[in-house]
N, C-alpha and C positions, 0 to 999 in steps of 0.2 A: 357431545351435547350440541343442540342447535341454539339459535338466537333466543327462541322462546324459553328454553330451559335456563339459559344464562340469565335472562331477565328475571325469571322466578327465583333463581338462586340469589341474585343481587337484592331482590326485594326482601327475602328472608333474612339475609345478612344485615341489611340496613336497619332492620327492626331490633337486632340483638342489642345494640348499644342502649337505646331507650329502655328496653326491657330490663337490662342489667341494672341501670340506674333506679328504675322503679322498684325492683325486687330488693335492692340494697336499702333504699329509703324506707320501704315497708317494714324492714327488719330493724330499722333504727341504727344501721351500721354506718360508720364513716369510711372514707377511702383508706384512711390510715389503719383502722381496725381490720378491714378486709385485706389490706396488704400484709399485716402481721399473720392473719389466719391462712393466707394462701401462699405467701412467699413471693408474690408478684408486686413489683414496684408500684407506688402510688401513681407515678406518671403514666405507666402502662395501663393501669386500671382506668385512669381518667381518659386516656385516648380511646380505650375500648368503649367506654360509655358515650363519648362524644362522636364516635364513628371515625376517628382519626387512625384507629388501628383495626385491622381486619381480625375478627375472632378466629381462634384456632382451638383444636381440642386440648392442646397443652395448656392453654389459658382458661378455657371454659370448665374443664373437669375440676380443677381445684376450687373454682368459684362455686360450682354446683355443690361440691362437698361442703364448703364453708357455709353456704346458705341452707344446706340440707334439702335441696330440691332436685328433681330429676333433670338431666341434661335437656330433655325435650322442652321443659318449661323455660329454660334460658334462651333456647334458639327459636321457640315457637314453631316447632316442626309441624308442617301441615298434616292433617289426619291422613292415615293410610287409606288409599282408595278401596273400592269394593274389590275383594280378592277373588270373587267368583269368575270362573271361566265361562264365557257365554259364546260358544262357537256353534255354528250350524252343523247339523249332521250331514254326512256325505252318504248318499244312498246310491248304490250301484246294484241293480237287480235284487238278489236275495241278501245282499250285504249292506249293513248300515254301520258306519264308523262315526264316532263322536270324538273329535279332536279334544284332547285335554291340555294340550300345550299350544301356544300361539307363536313362539319364536321360530323363525326360519333356521334351518340347519341344526346341527347338534342332535341331542336326544329328543325324540318325539314320542308322546304318549297318546294312546287311543283307547276308548272303550268300544268294543265291537259286539254287534249282535248279528249273527248269521242264521238265516232260516234254511230249512231243508231245500234242496234243489236237485234237479236231475242232470245238471251240467256235469261234464266229465271232470275228473280229478286231474287236472293238467299241472304238472310240476313246472315251476319257473325258477330262475336264478337272477340275482342282482346283487350289487354291492351293499354291504351293511351287516348288521347283527340284530337279531330279534329275540325278545323274551315274551312269552305268553303265559297268562295266568287265568285259569278257568273260574269264573264267578258262579255260573250255573249251567246245567246241561252237560253234554259230552262233546268234546272237540277231537276230531280225527286229524292227526298230523302225519302226512307223508313226507319223510325226510330222507332223500336218497333211497336206499333199500329198506328203510325202516317204516313200518306202519304202526303208529301208536295212537291209543285213545286216552286222552286226558279227561279226568273227571273233576268235579267241583273241588277247588283248593289245590289242584296240581299245577305245576309250572314246567315249562320247557324253555331252553334257550338254544339258539343255533346260528351258525354263520349262514347268511342268506345266499352265499355263493354256491352252497349245496342245493341241488334241486329240491324244491319243497312245495307243498300245498297244504292248506288246512281249511276245515269247514265242519259242518255238523256230522256227528258220528251215527245219527239215527234220524227218526222222523220228528224230532223236537228241536226248537231253536237252541243255540248255544250263545252264552254271553261271556265275554272274556276281556281282559286287559292286555294291551300290546304295548311294549316299549321297543322302539326301533331306533337304532343309532348308526352312525357312520361306521365303516369298516374299522375293526380294532377296538371299538368302544363296547366293552362287554358289560353285562349286567351281573348281579351277584347272587341270584337265586337259581338253583338248578333243580330239575325234577329228578328224583332218584330213579335209577334203572329198575325195571320190574322185578329183577332178581332180588333186590335189596328190600322190597316191600314185604 
């Protein structure tokens, strides 16, 4: 955490004591009654309300239970921010990738839209592991000696150290999801071999 995060946390924690006192008084409870209901000593409850004791989960959970309020109400947790991912698409020729994750390193997720192209199917290798899921269209995957066409709803996963290339299988665009992780980080969905279909 940086200094700004520390300051925000301190501000939230400093408000807990007055909030505890207000909620207790609104319910007409004394410190003694709350102590009996929670098993927390009167002096500890008093220090929590005055800010002399830092709140902890082991203290706040029994108090929330006694007052029959959600824990969020005791701590005044800030509202969760907008969860939408707002990343700019990356356009490279006939390929458009929409990043769906924003944290560097680890597992990365993308929505890809590839349009037909006359570029050669040049296989490449690099460290990592990739999982593909076709949303619409037909995706051609060259993987080593394999030449596979995935259709809507099909998935494939592979070690990217194996020479590979993927793109449209015909004259229509293909839309897919891609999860890419560091070497050894495998996904859990596999496309069934054609023989099993």
